[in-house]
C-alpha positions as CSV (number, residue, x, y, z in Angstrom):
1,M,96.5,281.7,254.7
2,I,97.5,285.3,254.0
3,N,95.7,288.2,255.1
4,A,92.4,289.3,253.6
5,K,92.0,291.0,250.2
6,R,93.5,294.4,250.2
7,T,93.5,297.0,247.0
8,D,95.8,299.4,245.6
9,G,94.7,299.5,242.2
10,V,94.1,302.3,240.0
11,A,89.8,302.3,239.8
12,P,89.4,302.9,243.3
13,K,92.0,305.8,243.5
14,L,90.6,307.4,240.8
15,E,86.8,307.2,242.7
16,L,88.5,308.7,245.8
17,F,90.1,311.5,243.3
18,R,86.7,312.6,242.1
19,K,85.0,312.2,245.7
20,A,87.6,314.7,246.9
21,Y,87.4,317.0,243.6
22,E,83.7,317.1,243.8
23,S,83.9,318.5,248.0
24,G,86.9,321.1,247.0
25,R,89.4,319.1,248.6
26,F,92.3,319.8,246.4
27,D,95.5,319.3,248.2
28,L,93.8,315.4,248.5
29,A,92.7,315.2,245.3
30,M,96.5,315.9,244.0
31,S,97.5,313.6,246.8
32,F,95.8,310.7,244.7
33,V,97.1,311.7,241.5
34,E,100.7,311.4,242.6
35,S,99.2,307.8,244.4
36,I,97.9,307.0,240.7
37,K,101.0,307.8,238.7
38,D,103.0,305.6,241.6
39,T,100.7,302.6,241.2
40,L,100.8,302.7,236.9
41,Q,104.9,303.0,237.1
42,F,105.8,300.0,239.6
43,E,103.0,298.1,237.6
44,R,104.8,298.9,234.5
45,Q,108.2,297.5,235.9
46,L,106.6,294.6,237.2
47,A,105.0,293.4,233.7
48,A,108.0,294.3,232.1
49,R,110.0,291.7,234.5
50,A,107.9,289.2,235.0
51,P,109.0,285.7,233.0
52,E,106.2,284.7,230.7
53,V,104.4,281.7,230.4
54,Q,102.4,281.3,227.3
55,D,99.8,278.7,227.3
56,G,100.6,276.9,230.7
57,R,104.4,276.3,228.9
58,G,107.4,277.9,229.9
59,A,108.5,280.2,232.4
60,R,111.4,279.4,234.6
61,I,111.7,282.1,237.7
62,G,114.7,282.7,240.1
63,P,116.3,284.7,242.9
64,G,116.9,287.6,239.8
65,D,113.4,288.3,239.4
66,A,112.2,288.4,243.2
67,L,111.3,291.8,245.0
68,E,111.0,292.4,248.5
69,V,107.5,292.2,249.8
70,K,108.0,295.5,251.9
71,A,109.1,297.0,248.3
72,L,105.5,296.4,247.0
73,P,102.5,298.9,247.2
74,A,101.7,299.2,250.7
75,P,98.5,297.5,250.8
76,W,100.0,294.3,248.8
77,A,102.9,294.6,251.6
78,A,100.2,294.7,254.3
79,W,98.4,291.5,252.5
80,A,101.2,289.5,252.2
81,A,102.4,289.8,255.8
82,G,105.0,287.7,257.2
83,W,106.0,286.9,253.8
84,R,109.8,288.1,252.5
85,Y,109.9,287.8,248.9
86,A,107.5,287.9,245.8
87,M,108.8,286.9,242.4
88,P,106.3,287.9,238.9
89,I,104.8,285.8,236.6
90,A,103.0,287.4,233.3
91,V,100.4,284.4,232.1
92,F,99.5,284.8,228.2
93,E,96.7,283.1,226.5
94,T,97.4,282.5,222.6
95,V,95.0,280.4,221.2
96,G,92.1,282.0,221.5
97,I,90.6,280.0,224.5
98,E,89.6,281.8,227.8
99,R,91.0,279.8,231.0
100,R,89.3,279.1,233.9
101,R,91.2,277.8,237.4
102,E,93.4,275.9,234.3
103,P,96.5,274.0,236.1
104,L,99.5,275.7,234.8
105,E,103.0,274.9,235.5
106,C,106.5,276.8,236.1
107,V,109.4,276.4,237.7
108,A,111.5,277.9,240.1
109,S,114.5,278.3,242.1
110,F,115.1,279.8,245.4
111,D,117.9,280.6,247.4
112,A,118.2,277.9,250.1
113,G,118.8,280.6,252.7
114,A,115.6,282.5,251.9
115,V,113.3,279.6,252.3
116,E,113.1,276.6,254.7
117,D,110.2,274.6,253.4
118,L,108.3,275.0,250.3
119,A,105.6,273.0,250.6
120,R,104.5,275.6,254.0
121,E,106.0,279.0,252.4
122,V,104.9,279.3,248.9
123,R,101.6,281.2,248.3
124,V,100.6,282.4,244.7
125,A,97.9,285.4,244.5
126,R,96.6,286.5,241.6
127,I,96.9,290.3,240.8
128,D,92.7,291.3,239.7
129,G,91.6,293.7,237.7
130,D,90.8,296.4,240.5
131,G,94.6,295.7,241.6
132,G,93.6,293.6,244.7
133,L,95.6,290.5,245.1
134,R,94.0,287.1,245.3
135,E,95.5,283.5,246.5
136,V,95.3,280.8,244.2
137,P,95.5,277.1,244.8
138,S,99.1,276.1,244.3
139,Q,100.9,272.9,244.6
140,I,104.7,272.1,244.7
141,H,106.3,268.7,243.4
142,G,109.9,267.5,242.5
143,E,112.0,269.8,244.6
144,V,115.8,269.5,243.6
145,R,118.7,271.1,246.0
146,R,122.1,271.5,244.7
147,G,124.5,273.6,246.7
148,A,122.8,277.0,247.7
149,V,119.8,276.6,245.0
150,R,116.6,274.4,245.6
151,T,114.5,274.5,242.4
152,A,111.1,272.7,242.7
153,A,107.4,272.9,240.0
154,I,104.8,274.9,241.2
155,V,101.4,274.3,239.6
156,F,98.6,276.5,240.4
157,A,95.1,277.5,239.3
158,A,95.7,280.0,236.4
159,D,92.6,282.2,235.1
160,V,93.3,284.3,231.6
161,P,91.0,286.0,229.6
162,L,90.6,285.1,225.7
163,H,93.8,286.6,223.8
164,G,95.0,288.3,227.6
165,A,97.2,288.4,230.1
166,S,97.1,288.3,233.8
167,H,99.7,288.4,236.5
168,Y,100.9,286.6,239.3
169,L,103.1,286.9,242.2
170,L,104.5,284.4,243.6
171,F,105.3,285.1,247.4
172,Y,107.9,282.7,249.6
173,G,110.4,283.4,252.4
174,N,108.2,282.8,255.5
175,P,109.5,280.4,258.4
176,W,106.0,280.7,260.3
177,A,103.9,279.8,257.5
178,E,101.7,276.7,257.7
179,I,100.7,274.4,255.3
180,P,97.7,275.7,253.0
181,R,94.3,273.4,253.1
182,Y,92.7,274.5,249.6
183,T,89.1,273.9,248.7
184,T,89.1,272.5,245.4
185,D,86.6,270.7,242.8
186,L,88.4,267.2,242.7
187,C,86.1,264.6,243.7
188,I,86.9,260.7,244.3
189,R,84.1,258.4,243.7
190,G,84.0,254.8,244.7
191,E,85.6,252.0,246.9
192,G,88.6,250.3,247.1
193,Y,90.2,249.5,244.0
194,G,87.5,250.8,242.1
195,L,88.0,254.7,242.2
196,D,87.2,257.6,239.5
197,V,89.4,260.4,240.4
198,S,88.0,263.8,238.9
199,N,87.8,267.8,238.5
200,Q,86.8,270.0,235.7
201,H,89.5,269.2,233.4
202,Y,90.3,265.7,233.8
203,T,88.8,262.3,234.9
204,A,90.9,259.5,235.6
205,T,89.4,255.8,236.5
206,L,91.1,253.6,238.0
207,S,90.8,249.6,237.3
208,R,88.2,247.7,239.7
209,Q,90.6,244.6,239.4
210,M,94.1,245.7,240.1
211,G,93.9,249.1,240.1
212,Q,95.7,250.7,237.9
213,L,94.7,253.7,235.6
214,E,92.9,252.8,232.6
């Protein structure tokens, strides 16, 4: 797992600025003003370069979209300690339905020399409203390698407000990462062939006689 949640958002800095200002510590207050400006500039750059996913369809990301983790705001870099690279993803909701933990898929390409094992190394984190990062469950499938490029589909659980947008970072490049173990709402009932597999979005019922999907 990646480190516990850290924040570098505008709202916490505004609160620190207020306290410094009210206590007459003007030099400290000025430092928070500069820090807030830096955060806003970085978030604007991040949003401008992030590939877009609309209603779960679209985005392909690759090495050209990657940022070095050490170049991220310090709390984010500390949160992702051990990972070298991050790719930004912007997710938009366009049909008027609020999305909660909805499965979303994008295709990502990686320089083969930058990653050893995608299933172990890839992590996805949501940039929350307070500027903090929160890891979300994700899964890799369909990996293909062509020369110096490795490509795979990444599925993760996305939260997107109605007619709104959410921003995510896909981290990779950590040879010491362990295979993540996520707790999900997946439920399996039954015995033998007769299984019902479900979560909050889907239900799959298997034939009680042969086990095929009904």
